[in-house]
ROTI-976620 format. One record per residue (C-alpha): residue in one letter; z, x, y. Coordinates in steps of 0.5 Angstrom, whole numbers, plus 500, padded with zeros to 3 digits. Example, Ala and Ser with C-alpha at 12.3 -4.5 7.8 and 13.67 -1.06 7.14 Angstrom:
! ROTI-976620
A516525491/S514527498/
! end
This chain:
! ROTI-976620
M825087384/D822094381/P816091376/E818098372/A825096372/G824089370/S819092364/V825096362/T830091362/R825086358/E823091353/S831093352/R832086351/L827085346/K829091342/F836088342/Y834081339/K830084334/A836089332/T840082332/L835078328/C834084323/L842085322/A842077321/Y837078315/Q841083312/S847080312/F845074307/G845079302/V852082303/V856077306/Y854070304/G853071297/D859068295/L860062300/S852060298/S854060291/S859055291/P855049290/L855051283/Y862049281/V865045287/Y864038284/K865040277/S872043279/T874038284/F873032278/S876036273/G883033273/R885026274/L880025279/R875024274/L879017272/H876015279/E869014279/E867010284/D863011290/D869012295/E871018291/I865021291/L863020298/G870022300/V870029296/L863030300/S867028307/L872033305/V867039303/F863037310/W870038314/T873044310/L866047312/T866045319/L873047320/I874053317/P868058316/L865055322/C870053327/K876058325/Y872064323/I865064327/I868062333/F875065333/V877070328/L870074329/G872076336/A879079333/D875085331/D878092331/N872097335/G867093331/E871093324/G874086321/G878084315/T886084314/F887091316/A883091322/L888085325/Y894089323/S891095326/L890092333/L898090332/C900097330/R896100336/R896095342/A903091340/K906097337/L908092331/G907097325/L910102320/L903105320/S902106327/A902114329/S907116333/D905123335/A904125342/S897128340/D895121338/D895118345/D888121347/I884118342/S879114345/A879108340/Y887107342/N885106349/S880101348/G880094349/L881089355/P888090359/G892084359/K898082363/E904081359/T906074358/V913071357/A911069350/S909076348/S915080351/I919075347/L915077341/K915084342/E923084343/F924081337/F920086333/D923092336/K930089335/C929087328/H926092324/S926088318/S920084321/R916090321/I917090314/V915083313/L909084317/L907090312/L908086306/L904080309/V898084310/L899088303/L899081300/G893079303/T890085301/S892084294/M889077294/V883080296/I883085290/G884079286/D878075289/G874081287/I876080279/L875072279/T869071283/P864075278/S867071272/M867065276/S860065279/V856068273/L859064268/S858057272/A851060273/V850061265/N853055263/G846051266/I843053259/R847048256/I844043260/K838044256/A841046249/P847042249/S849044242/L849051244/H857054243/E861056249/N862063245/Y854064247/T855063254/V861067255/F857073251/I851072256/A856072262/G859078259/V853082258/I851080265/L858083268/V857089264/G850090267/L853089274/F858094274/A854099271/L849099277/Q855100282/H854107282/F847107285/G850104291/T849097295/R843100298/S839102292/V841095288/G841091293/F834091297/L832084294/F839081295/A837078302/P831075299/I834072293/L840069297/L834066302/A830063296/W837060293/L839057300/F832054301/C832051294/I839048294/S837045301/V830042299/I833039293/G839036297/V834033301/Y830030296/N836028292/T839024298/I832021300/Y831019293/W838017290/N842015296/P841016303/H847012305/V851018303/V850021310/S855016313/A860020309/L860025314/S865021318/P872023317/Y874016315/Y871017308/V877023308/Y882017310/N879012305/F879018299/F886019299/K888012300/K884010294/A885016290/G892018292/K896023288/D890024284/G886026290/W891031293/S891035286/S883035286/L884039293/G884045289/G877044287/V875042294/V877049297/L872053293/C867050298/I869056302/T870062298/G867068301/A868065308/E873071309/A867076308/M864074314/F870077318/A871083312/D864085313/L864085320/G863093321/H856093317/F853088322/S855085329/Q858078331/L852075334/S848077327/I853074323/R854068327/I846066328/A846067320/F851062319/T850057324/V842057323/I841058316/V847058311/Y852052314/P846047314/C843049307/L850048304/V851041308/L844039305/A846041298/Y853038297/M850032300/G844031295/E849033290/A853027292/A847022292/Y845024285/L853023283/S853016286/K848014281/H850018275/K857018275/E857020267/D854027270/L861029274/Q862035269/K855038270/S852035276/F849041279/Y844043274/K843035272/A841034280/I836039279/P829035278/E826037271/V820040274/V823046277/F830047273/W828054270/P826057276/V832054280/F836057274/I834064274/I835064282/A842061281/T844067276/L841072281/A845069287/A851069282/M850076281/V849077289/G855074290/S859078285/Q856084288/A858082295/I866081293/I866088289/S863092295/G869088299/T874090294/F872097294/S872097302/V879094302/I882099297/S879105301/Q882102307/C889102304/R888109301/A887112308/L893109310/K897111305/C898104301/F894106295/P894112290/R889117291/V882115288/K875118288/V871115294/V863116293/H859114300/T852112297/S849111303/N848117309/H846111314/I851106313/H858109312/G861102309/Q857103303/I862106298/Y863106291/I870108287/P869109280/E876108277/V877101281/N870099279/W871100271/I878097272/L875091275/M870090270/V875090264/L879085268/C873081269/L871081262/A879079260/V879073265/L872071262/V874072255/G881069256/Y880063260/R872061258/D872055262/T870055270/D875049271/T881054269/I878060273/G877055279/N885054279/A886061280/Y880063284/G882057289/L889060290/A887067291/V882065297/I887060301/T892065301/V888070304/M886065309/L893063311/V895071312/T889071317/T891065320/C898068321/L896075324/M891071328/F897068332/L900075333/V894077336/I892071340/V899072343/M901080343/V894083344/W890078347/K896076352/R893068352/N898062352/I902061346/L900054347/G893056345/A896060339/L900054337/A894050337/F890055333/V896055327/I897048327/V890046327/F887051322/G894053318/S896045317/V889045313/E890051309/L897049308/F895043305/Y890046300/F895052299/A900046296/A895043292/C893050289/L900052287/A901045284/K896048279/V900055277/H901053270/K893051269/G891058271/G894059278/W899064275/F894069274/P893071282/L900071283/V902076277/L896080279/S898080287/L905082285/I903088281/L898090286/L903089292/S909093288/T904098286/M902099294/C909098296/I912103292/W907108293/H907107301/Y915108300/G915114296/T910117301/L914116307/K920119303/K916125301/Q914126308/A921125311/Y924130307/E918135309/L920133316/N927134316/N927141312/R921144316/V923151318/C924154325/L920160327/D926164329/M928163321/L921165319/L921171323/S928173321/M926173314/G920177315/T924183318/N929182312/L923181306/G918186309/I913181309/N906184309/R899181312/V893181308/P886180310/G883173311/I885166314/G890162310/L890154311/I897151309/Y896144308/S903140309/N905133312/V909137318/A905136324/T910141328/G913147326/V913151319/P913147312/P919148307/M914149302/F911156306/A918158307/H919157299/F913161298/V915167303/T922168300/N919169293/F912172295/P913176302/A906176304/F901172307/H894172311/R893175317/I891169321/L895163319/V893155320/F898150318/V893144317/T896137317/V891131316/Q893124319/S890118317/L891113324/T890106325/V884106328/P877105325/K874111327/V876118330/P871121335/A868128332/N870131339/Q877128338/R878130331/F882137331/V888138335/I890146336/N896149338/R899156337/I906157334/G909163336/P907169341/P899171340/E900177336/F903173330/R896169330/L899163327/F896156329/Q898149328/C892144327/V892136326/V886133323/R885126325/Y881121321/G881113322/Y881109316/K873108316/D872115317/Q868119312/R871126310/N867132311/D866136305/T869143305/H864147308/D863143314/F871142315/E871150315/N866151320/H869146324/L876148324/I874155325/E870153331/T875149334/V880155333/A875159337/E874154342/F881154343/L882161344/R875162349/N878156353/G883161356/N879167356/S877170363/D871173360/G868168356/E866172350/A862168345/F864166338/R859163333/W858163326/E851163322/A851158317/T848163312/N854168313/Q859163312/Q861163305/Q867160301/S870167298/S877168295/P882171298/S885178297/D887180291/D894181294/V895174294/T895170287/A897163285/S904162284/S909156282/F916156283/E922151282/N927153287/V928149293/V929152300/S932147305/S933149312/E935146319/S929144323/S927146330/K920145334/K917151337/T910150339/V907155345/R901153348/F895158349/R897164354/G891167355/V893174353/G888178349/C883173347/S877178346/K882181341/E884175338/L877173337/E875179334/D881178329/L878171327/R871174326/E874179321/A879175318/R873169316/E869175313/S875177309/G875170306/L879164306/A885161302/Y888154302/M895153300/M898147298/G905144295/S905142288/T911138289/C916134284/V919128288/L925125285/A931121287/C938124289/D943123283/T947118288/S941114289/S941106286/Y938105279/L932101283/K931107287/K931112281/F926107278/A921106283/I921114285/N922117279/I918113274/V913109278/Y912113284/G912119279/F907116274/L902114280/R902121282/Q901124276/N895120274/C892119281/R887124284/H890131286/P891132293/A886138293/I881135289/A881129294/L881134300/G875138297/V879144296/P875149292/H880151286/T878158286/S881159293/L887155292/I894157292/E899152289/V907152291/G912149286/M918145289/V922139288/Y924134293/R930130292/V929124297/
! end
């Protein structure tokens, strides 16, 4: 073996290990804050109901055994071993699973259907698998039953709604649980003061969000590591000092004995036990920021054993101090280290809240990219890590709702009832989607998929039923919130699909446009016009409406369609797809711009440069003399179009039968076309967009009129304008008014 080659291999291997350990360290501050802060409230919530009447060692050790096996089965076995492997090109979360099913099993309503999407490399990645009998049967079922695809999308949106609900409940629960430690040293302190202090901390936390995770989170990993070190050391101390016998509770026999002794009261207490796995979904949702190996190392080596030791020590203390069941965590802290641990606990609660807030931003950004959420402003706070984003509107709404939960409930037990239901619902959705991924994407034996569902799904259903039983004790909140969010996302998606269907059904054929040019005497003015629409082929109805009222347009026209695909990212060299419309002398082009749900949109200046360079490259590819085309950044200005074209708004509707007439490049007159493109760019660039009013037809049902005319109309009026979302400069924008009857 070549010694030099061996040295390079060792060096690359050391570099890989170093990078993995570095990612594992960083993951403590982003992924594990929520999961690590759960010891603050698990025992208190578990013994908050009728279980407090059972204060024997068997019940305490039974709860410890339940916590241990729940931590082992769900985060360790389900997520670390199985779910992390179902990534979508490195991305995780509910939408990543749905993206896999959309793309590789063709199950989704959101999957792109245009032929131009087939060349995306991310679409074709992954191990090829041979169709199994089970996958063929399931695929045939989804093909025949269109409603099953709708149910699948609703299931995904339900999970997304619960994640957002988690983003509201986690900060309130974690911060209030941490602040309640003050009352251990000041029992006479009224709860109003602790609620006020928690509210101040929450306001400060949300006020810091605009600085970005990178700016406010540089101390997160050390804080979490200090917290895990504290609770594990205290856990070992309490176990040895108070009751070493609690180690035997790791046997599953104590789970059986717990239900035998506690009965129905034990079952109702599961809503508190399930809080020990809050934040487990974050290991999968935040996968895009790290790697599978780094997350697995961090959890199995540090987080899991530290949490087990912490719960074990608290149970050992409770076995000798049953009167402290409602304040066991802080009571179990030795007097000499109480205040340092209290400060670290408060900081850890803030870190846990920060993690779920950032996760909520990420989920909403994915929903927005896939047209399942109204347009909102997404600010990228890091130039290095794309997933670090900030959404101002969502941030302040989350803050108001968190404060409302804090002031309305004022009690961690009631918040915990709502919190547990939100957490376990997301996990159930993940289990259902994993069954489809195992069978239809991985092409594994259906018996293995059924075993996965039976083992993990049965445990989660058990907890889900216990949480549902507490709906009247606070569990109603995530249900009502998810219903509102689910309805909002469904109506927005439905209205968007109806709007796009109208444009596709009423697109104008090229022959009709040319005949209008002869009759109306259309003039071509200097410059480039970018016509934005949802029509990927042909001429959008909005442009025909404009031409019939104002018979002039730019010398070079590019019809631009922005598509959001069910892939995380689209390679830069595959982002633009250029086609020609009509003969070369017409200078009409069609451009499809494709983004993944994790892609960052370029600013207007970069977008113009890339688009024009792509058009020029399209022309050069058919030019025999290979004339060069290059634009210097200093000469690329966003100038306004000619004064012959002004902003206009019309109310009439132009409806035409559509037909597709797209002609590939013919290689004729490329030198002249490149020269025209150069001159048009120097003359200026203008954007044209439709300012549409979407209304339901008069014959539509009252439900459809309510959804389209009222709800969808309200959302469109109050969300970000499409021009602002796309970064279109206001001075170069032409808006064309139309009414769509869908």
